[in-house]
C-alpha positions as CSV (number, residue, x, y, z in Angstrom):
1,M,26.9,-37.6,-2.8
2,P,27.6,-34.7,-0.3
3,K,25.7,-34.4,2.9
4,L,22.6,-32.3,2.9
5,K,22.3,-29.4,5.4
6,T,19.5,-29.1,7.8
7,H,17.7,-25.7,8.0
8,K,18.3,-24.7,11.7
9,G,15.1,-22.5,11.7
10,A,12.9,-25.4,10.5
11,K,14.7,-27.7,13.1
12,K,13.6,-25.5,15.8
13,R,10.1,-24.9,14.6
14,F,8.8,-28.5,13.6
15,H,9.2,-31.9,15.2
16,F,8.5,-35.4,14.1
17,T,6.3,-37.7,16.0
18,G,6.9,-41.5,16.3
19,T,4.3,-42.3,13.6
20,G,6.0,-39.8,11.3
21,K,3.6,-36.7,11.4
22,I,5.2,-33.4,11.5
23,M,4.0,-31.0,14.4
24,R,4.2,-27.4,14.7
25,V,3.2,-24.6,17.5
26,K,0.6,-22.1,16.9
27,Q,1.7,-18.7,15.8
28,G,0.8,-15.6,18.0
29,K,1.8,-16.8,21.4
30,S,4.4,-14.3,22.3
31,H,2.8,-11.2,20.6
32,F,0.7,-8.9,22.8
33,R,0.6,-11.3,25.6
34,R,-0.5,-9.0,28.2
35,R,-3.9,-8.3,26.6
36,K,-4.7,-11.9,26.2
37,S,-6.7,-13.9,28.6
38,A,-5.1,-16.9,30.3
39,K,-7.5,-19.2,28.4
40,V,-6.6,-17.9,25.2
41,K,-2.8,-18.2,26.0
42,G,-3.3,-21.8,27.0
43,L,-4.8,-22.6,23.6
44,Y,-1.3,-21.5,22.2
45,D,0.4,-24.3,24.1
46,E,-0.7,-27.4,22.1
47,T,1.0,-28.6,19.0
48,I,-0.9,-29.2,15.9
49,P,0.0,-31.3,12.7
50,V,1.4,-29.3,9.7
51,N,-0.9,-28.9,6.6
52,K,-0.5,-31.6,4.0
53,A,0.3,-29.1,1.3
54,D,3.6,-27.9,3.3
55,I,4.8,-31.5,4.3
56,K,7.0,-32.1,1.2
57,R,8.5,-28.4,1.6
58,I,9.3,-29.2,5.2
59,K,11.0,-32.5,4.6
60,K,13.1,-31.0,1.9
61,V,15.0,-28.6,4.5
62,L,14.9,-31.4,7.1
63,P,16.5,-34.2,5.4
64,Y,17.6,-36.5,8.3
65,Q,14.5,-36.3,10.5
C-alpha cells in the first residue's frame, strides 16, 4: 500500500489538539483590516473547533495527523 499524500493547504489551516479535536482560525482576519476596530480584530485571534460535519473530510486530506 503506497503512502498517502498530505494536503499542504489543509496542513497549514488546521491543527489537532492533544485530545484529538481539529481546530481552525476564523476567516476574514486579513481582509479590510484598516476599517475594523481593534476589538473586532482581536476576536479573530482565537481558534475554534471544526464543525462535526467537516471532520471526516479534513481527516481524509490529513491522513497522518
